[in-house]
N, C-alpha and C positions, 0 to 999 in steps of 0.2 A: 517694909514699914517706913512711912514717911516721917520726916522730922516734925516734932511738935514744939514749936517756938512761938509763943503767943504774940510777941511783938512783931516777928516776921510775918505771921499769918495776918495780923491786923493791917500791916502795910500792904500785903498782897490784896486784901479786900478793899482797900481805900485809895491807895496812891494811883492817880490817873484813872479812877473808876467812876463812871457815871451812874451805873445801876447794877445791882446784883439781885437775881431772882433764882432761888429763894435764899437770901443772905444768911438767915439763922440756920437753915438746913445745911448750907455749905460750910459755915463756920463750925458747926457741930462735927461734920465729917472731917474737916481739917484737924480739929483738936483731938479727934479719935486716933489719929495716926494711920488711918486707912489710906492705902495708895490709890489715888484716883486717876482716872483717864481723862486728860485735859485736851480738848480738841480745838483746832483752829484750821479753817479752810482758806486758801488763797487761790483766786482764779488768775491764771497767767495771761491777762488781757494786754499786757505790755511786757517788754523784755526785762524791765528793771523793777525791783522792789524798792520803793522809796521809804523814807523814815516815817511817813505817816502810816504806811502799812506795817512798819516795823513796831509800832506801838503795842499791838496785841502779841507780836512775837517776843517782845521784851517781857510782857506779862507771862507768856508761856514759859520763858526762861526762869522767871521768879518761881513758878510752880515746879519747874524741873529742879531748881536748886533746893527745894524743900523735899525732893525725893519722889515726886509724882511722875507718872508716865505721860509724856506729852505725845500727842498724835497730830502730825502735820499732814493735812489733806491738800494736795495740789489738784485744783479743779480742772483737769484736762477735758472733762465732759461739761461741767457747768460753765466753764469759760467760753465754750462754743455758743451756748444758749445766751449767756450774758444776764447779769443782774441789773435791774434798773432802780434799785432801792434809793440810789443817790442821784438819779438822773431826771432831768425835766423833759425828756423826750424818749421815745422808743429806741432801744439799742439794737442795731442790726446783728444778726448772727455772725460769728466770726468763722473763718475757714479753719478746719482742723489742722491744716498745714501751718497756719500762722500760730496757733496755740502750741503746736509741737515745737516750733522754732523758739517761741517766747520762753517756754519752760526749761530750756536746755540748762540754764545756770541757776534755776530757782533753789535747788537743794544747796548749791554752793553759797548762794547769797544768804539763805536762811542760816547756814553754818557760821556766818559772821556773828550770829547772836546765840544760836542754840548749840548744845553739844549733840551733834548728829548721831554719835555712837549710842546715845541713850534715847534716841527719838524714833518713833515709828513714822515712816513716810508712806503715805498711801496716795494712789491716783484714783479719783472717783469714777473714772470710766470703767474700772474693773467690776463695779457692781451696778452702776446706773444703766449700762448697756444691756444688762440681763433682765431688767424689770419687765414684767408682762403688763399688758394693758389692764388686766384685772387688778394687779397690785397697785398700779397708778390710780385706778378708779377708787379703790378702797381708801387710799391716802387722801384723795381729793374730797371724799365724802366727809372728812373731818372738818372741812372749812366751808364757809359760805362766801358767796361772791361779795356780799356786803363787807365782810371782814377785810377782804383784799382791797376793795375800792375805797374803804374808809381811811386807808393809810394816807397821810398828809400829801406825800409827793404824787400819789396816784389821783387823789381827790382834786388836786390843783390842775392836773393835766385834763381830767374829765371836765372840770369846770371851764377850762379854757378851750374845750372842744378838740383837744389833741387825741390822737389815736392811742389806745391801750390795747396791745395785742393779747390774745388768749395765751400765747406762749409765756408771757410775763407772769401769769398766774401759776405757771408750772414751776418756776424757779424755787419758790419756798419749799415745795414738795421735795425737790431734788436735794436741796441743802439739808432739809429735815431728815431725809432718808440716810444721808451721810452719817448722822448721829446714831441711827439704828445700826448701820453697817460696822461702825467701830465701837459700838457700845459705850458712847461718851457719858461720863459723869458730869462734865462741865464743858460748856462751849464758850469761846471768847469771840468778840467781834465789836465793830464800831457801833455807835448809836443808830446809824442808818440801817443796821442789820437786825434791829430788835424784832421785827415781825418774823424774819427768817429763823432767828434763834428760838423764838417761842414756838414756831412751827415744828422744830425738832422735838420739843417737849411733848407736843400733842401726838406727833407721829410715833414717838417711842411708846407712849401709852397704848396706841393702836397695836403695837407689836409686843405688848406685855412687858416692856422694859420700864425700869424706874426712870421718870423724866429727869433729864439733865438740868442742872442749875446753869444759869447763864450770867455772863459778866460782860457789860458793855463799856467801851472806852470812848471819850470825846474824840471828835475828828479834829484834825489840826490844819491850820492854814499854811499855804505855801509861801514862797519868797515874795510874792506880790500881794499877800494879804487875803487872797481868795482861797477857797478850799484846795488843799494840795491834790493835784490831779495830773497824771501823765499827759492827758490830752491838752492840758493848758501849759505844759512845759514849765511849771513853777515848783518842780520837785527837787529834793536833795536825795540822791540815790545811793544805795549801799555800795555800788561799784564805782561811784564817782572817784576821780583822782583826789589825792589829798588837797591839792591847791583848789580844785573846783569845789570840794566839799566845804573847805574853810571859807572860801570867798562867798559861796551861796549863803552860808549861815550868817555871815556878816551883813548880808543884804536884807535880812528879814526885818519887818517893822519892829520898832523898839517895844511896842506893847505886847509882843509875842514871846519875849525873852523868858519870862518865868514859866509860861506854859510849855515852851520847848524844853527847858530844864526838867520840868516835872514829868513830861510824857515821853521825851525821846532820849533821856539820859538816866543813869542811876546814881547821879550825885545825890548824896543824902539830903533829906528834906531840911535838916538843921543847917547844912552848909548852904543850901539854896537861900534860906532866910538871911544868912550872912552876906551872900552875894548881892541880894536885893538892896543892902545898905550901901553898896558901892555907888557913889554919886553919878558917875559917868556911864550912861547906857552903852557907849562904845566899849568900855572895859568889861562890862558884864557880857556883852555879845562876844568879845574876844575869848573870854573864858568858856562860853558856851561852844563856840566854834572849835576850840581846843579839845573840849571834852568829847564832842561828837566825832572829830577826826580820830582821837585816841581810841574810842570804842571800836572803830572799824579798821584802823590801820596801825594802831600802837602809838605809844607815847613819843618815841623817837621821831616818827613821821609827823606827828602833830606839832612838835616843836619846829620841825623844818617848814611845815606849812605856815605856821604863824610868822616865822622869820621871813619867808618869801612874801607873804601878804604885806607885812610892814615895809619891806623893801620897795614894793610897787606902789602901795597906796599912802604910806607915810612919807617915804623919801623920794617918791616920784621916779624910782629906778625901773629897770627892766627885769623880767624873770631870768633866773639863772640859766634855764634851758628853754630856748625858743625854737619851736619847730621850723625847719627850713623848707621852702618851696622852690624847686628848681624849674626854670623856664627858659626858652630861647626867644620868647616874644618881647619885643621892645615896647610895644603898645598893647594895652589890654582894656576892653570894656570893663568898667569897675564891677558891675554885677557878676560878670563871668569870672573875674579874678577872685572875688570874695567867695564864690561857690567852689572854684577849682582849688583854692587853698584850704577848703573845708572850714573856713571861718564861719560861713553862713550855711544854714541847712538848705536854703532855697533862695531864688532871686527875690521872692517876696520878703523873706527874712532879711536879706541884705538891704533891700529898699527901706524896710521899716527901721533898721538900725541907723542907716545913713540919715533918714529924715529926723531921727531922734538925736542927731549930733553925736552918734556913738562910734564913728569911724575916723581913724587918724592915719595919715601916711607921714612917717617921720615927724610926729608931733604936730602935724597940720591937719585940722579938721576938714573933712570932705562933706559937702552938703548937696552936691548935684549927682544923683544916681545915674544920670544919662551920660556922664562924661567918660572919656577914654583916658586911662592912666598911662603916663610915661614910666615904664618900669626901669628902676635903677638897681644895680647890684648892691646888696646890703641894706636895701630899704626895709624899714620895720613898719608893718601894718598892725594897728591895734583895732580890734573889733569888740565893741561893748566894753565892759570893765575888766575882763579877765582873759581875753583871747588875743594872742600875738602870733605873728608869723614873720620870718625873715626871708627876703627874696634873694635868690642866688641866680644870676644870669649865667647860662652855660655858653 
């Protein structure tokens, strides 16, 4: 029996929610105390779950706290195929080995939010691999080509003369069948997933199941103001270090502060209204960064991260613990040095940050990416806003 608490149920149905289908039906079920099966699927297309993808995970936890059964589906099969619901071009199929590597820590990452002891974890390859062509054909008969091509993102690509593969039309069938396999009462997902979520309702009817209700959440922008995406590198990840998580949050555009509070934290809505009255956006953002780090690392670590951030960015100091890079070379091409110290992900990344005046050697900016650096023992390299390395000559 699930908890019947009208105020909590109302918040579950409204906080950070874009749309509920069928809202009245779902509300009635929640108020009945019936234990519902709440489904969320995540494709491991990258190794990290970021806080944008954690928005429906938090909603899943809200349902879990009310006593409902949550079902987390890790898309080890759908991840290979790839969903293009939010893409402006065709997504290539991923290698199964890449997916297997990516999903290694997904349960642990989800455990930062969910009580995994009370959660069903499923891998959709266990049923999707077994589907026969006849079963797929029966599901496909539920939909028309027009319904698929009328979707805004697909219509734009067709209008622009871009290729839309037949494989892309199969993805909603697979996600929809997931709902059949786990007998979902409710499915959660971003607004970009609306078509796929509705597909689940229709396919459940085909299998004589009661159609699931669906709940969509708004998508959130990343640290650069664009949609949060691992491919753009503008994410705040659940496994980021405390300092990195705090610093990234402090770099978001001011206009996103309230949205982040509402979608990515569980600070009460009443308290968010009070925070909005704080005149300085930097102070609002510092509170946000503290709350996000506290959620994933605990209050003690959040306090440390805040102190460390203030030490570097308010007082102009250096981090308490700076990684050390040992070398015997007295001279080093700058791009090689930045890559070997792992400050830069690639030479192109190093070049980009240098050209943006983001690299300093002992507090002196470097602007020429072609130069060779004279390496000194104890030299401090700063890369971007938050990365530091200390050189040790052997």
